[in-house]
PLY file of the C-alpha trace (Angstrom):
ply
format ascii 1.0
element vertex 174
property float x
property float y
property float z
element edge 173
property int vertex1
property int vertex2
end_header
-33.28 7.51 -22.24
-34.97 7.53 -18.84
-34.33 3.77 -18.46
-30.62 4.30 -19.26
-30.30 6.98 -16.54
-32.01 4.70 -14.02
-29.73 1.80 -15.03
-26.62 4.01 -14.64
-27.77 5.17 -11.19
-28.45 1.59 -10.08
-25.07 0.47 -11.45
-23.30 3.33 -9.63
-24.88 2.50 -6.27
-24.28 -1.23 -6.74
-20.60 -0.66 -7.55
-20.18 1.77 -4.63
-21.79 -0.68 -2.22
-19.54 -3.48 -3.47
-16.37 -1.39 -3.00
-17.35 -0.46 0.55
-18.19 -4.11 1.33
-14.90 -5.31 -0.19
-12.88 -2.85 1.91
-14.70 -3.92 5.08
-14.04 -7.59 4.26
-10.36 -6.85 3.63
-10.00 -5.21 7.08
-11.92 -8.06 8.75
-9.54 -10.59 7.16
-6.46 -8.61 8.19
-6.45 -7.82 11.90
-3.27 -5.76 11.59
-4.17 -3.67 8.53
-5.21 -0.63 10.54
-3.63 2.81 10.41
-2.17 2.30 13.88
-0.53 -0.98 12.78
1.02 0.85 9.81
2.57 3.73 11.80
6.04 2.13 11.80
5.95 1.07 8.12
8.32 3.92 7.23
11.11 1.76 8.72
10.43 -1.22 6.42
13.17 -2.01 3.91
16.79 -2.91 3.47
19.07 -0.20 4.80
22.69 0.83 5.00
23.25 2.64 8.30
25.76 5.49 8.68
27.04 7.41 11.70
27.30 11.21 11.96
30.68 11.12 10.17
29.20 9.32 7.16
30.91 6.03 8.00
28.94 2.81 7.45
28.19 1.26 10.85
25.97 -1.58 9.70
23.07 -2.87 7.69
19.50 -3.43 8.76
16.62 -5.30 7.19
13.10 -4.63 8.44
10.24 -6.74 7.10
6.57 -7.24 7.93
5.66 -10.74 9.03
2.78 -12.71 10.49
-0.01 -11.18 8.40
1.34 -7.62 8.86
1.26 -7.88 12.67
5.03 -7.88 13.31
7.98 -5.85 12.07
11.07 -8.02 12.27
14.44 -6.28 12.37
17.71 -8.02 11.48
20.73 -5.85 12.39
24.35 -6.52 11.38
26.95 -4.05 12.60
30.18 -3.40 10.72
31.80 -5.16 13.69
30.63 -8.42 15.20
27.26 -7.44 16.72
24.16 -9.10 15.30
20.66 -8.70 16.63
16.97 -9.08 16.02
14.00 -7.16 17.24
10.31 -7.85 17.04
8.08 -4.78 16.91
4.31 -4.84 17.24
1.32 -2.65 17.95
-0.60 -3.68 21.07
-4.29 -2.94 20.52
-5.05 -3.39 24.22
-3.01 -0.43 25.48
-2.56 1.33 22.09
1.26 1.22 22.24
4.10 0.09 20.04
6.43 -2.47 21.61
9.89 -3.77 20.77
11.76 -6.80 22.08
15.48 -6.72 21.15
17.94 -9.60 21.51
21.53 -9.68 20.24
24.54 -12.00 20.08
26.19 -10.38 23.11
23.40 -11.57 25.39
21.90 -8.06 25.65
18.13 -7.79 25.54
15.82 -4.81 25.84
12.08 -4.24 25.97
10.66 -0.89 24.91
7.17 0.62 24.73
5.83 3.85 23.28
3.87 5.62 20.57
4.08 7.25 17.18
3.68 11.01 17.67
4.49 14.04 15.50
6.25 11.97 12.84
8.42 10.07 15.34
8.28 6.60 16.82
9.48 6.95 20.42
9.95 3.83 22.53
11.20 3.80 26.14
12.26 0.99 28.45
11.17 0.53 32.04
13.54 1.97 34.64
16.59 -0.30 34.68
18.92 -0.58 37.67
22.61 -0.96 36.89
25.98 -0.77 38.63
26.21 2.93 37.80
22.65 3.83 38.80
19.17 3.62 37.35
18.27 4.75 33.85
15.86 4.41 30.94
16.67 3.59 27.33
14.83 5.76 24.78
15.02 5.07 21.06
13.53 7.49 18.55
13.01 6.87 14.84
12.31 9.86 12.61
11.19 9.56 8.99
12.95 12.32 7.05
11.54 14.13 4.02
14.06 12.38 1.73
12.78 8.90 2.80
15.79 8.29 5.04
15.33 7.45 8.71
17.28 8.82 11.68
17.49 6.59 14.76
18.69 8.05 18.06
19.29 5.93 21.16
19.57 7.88 24.42
20.05 7.03 28.07
17.75 8.94 30.40
18.07 9.62 34.13
15.47 8.53 36.65
13.82 11.92 35.99
13.77 11.01 32.27
16.33 13.66 31.39
18.83 12.81 28.63
22.22 11.92 30.09
23.96 10.36 27.10
23.49 9.51 23.43
24.43 5.87 22.86
23.85 5.72 19.11
22.79 7.91 16.22
22.27 6.15 12.91
21.24 7.51 9.53
19.36 4.92 7.47
19.59 5.06 3.68
17.76 2.49 1.56
20.00 0.07 -0.28
19.93 0.45 -4.04
19.36 -2.82 -5.89
0 1
1 2
2 3
3 4
4 5
5 6
6 7
7 8
8 9
9 10
10 11
11 12
12 13
13 14
14 15
15 16
16 17
17 18
18 19
19 20
20 21
21 22
22 23
23 24
24 25
25 26
26 27
27 28
28 29
29 30
30 31
31 32
32 33
33 34
34 35
35 36
36 37
37 38
38 39
39 40
40 41
41 42
42 43
43 44
44 45
45 46
46 47
47 48
48 49
49 50
50 51
51 52
52 53
53 54
54 55
55 56
56 57
57 58
58 59
59 60
60 61
61 62
62 63
63 64
64 65
65 66
66 67
67 68
68 69
69 70
70 71
71 72
72 73
73 74
74 75
75 76
76 77
77 78
78 79
79 80
80 81
81 82
82 83
83 84
84 85
85 86
86 87
87 88
88 89
89 90
90 91
91 92
92 93
93 94
94 95
95 96
96 97
97 98
98 99
99 100
100 101
101 102
102 103
103 104
104 105
105 106
106 107
107 108
108 109
109 110
110 111
111 112
112 113
113 114
114 115
115 116
116 117
117 118
118 119
119 120
120 121
121 122
122 123
123 124
124 125
125 126
126 127
127 128
128 129
129 130
130 131
131 132
132 133
133 134
134 135
135 136
136 137
137 138
138 139
139 140
140 141
141 142
142 143
143 144
144 145
145 146
146 147
147 148
148 149
149 150
150 151
151 152
152 153
153 154
154 155
155 156
156 157
157 158
158 159
159 160
160 161
161 162
162 163
163 164
164 165
165 166
166 167
167 168
168 169
169 170
170 171
171 172
172 173
């Protein structure tokens, strides 16, 4: 009986050590499998996007690519606008970054963090014909697994001046 107890104890510690080693190897083989790299995963999926009136304004597909290091967005509005963004976590400065390009020639670079259940990304100060402003886009994961995206223009003092877009993301049903 004593030998069985010893064998069970040895087996338990061997199995525990193996599981810890396997998890460490998995993380070493996947540079972007950290908690920080997964902060924006709530946005992954195929979505129908609605405005505040409940009207469909477009569809969006967000997928992980390049060994989980990039979230690629493919937007199609109900109109003619099409665009793609690449979103990634920068381990050097601990920020999330987005590069957006669309078929109108518009491009935008944003940087920010995931805080209090929201991904908040802000552009550098941009100078335009009507003054200088920042773009701020916020994604909020809702309790019902929908996502709310709000795109605001901010003044030079980073005060909200205008809401450009508010979209309510609902997962497509297959």
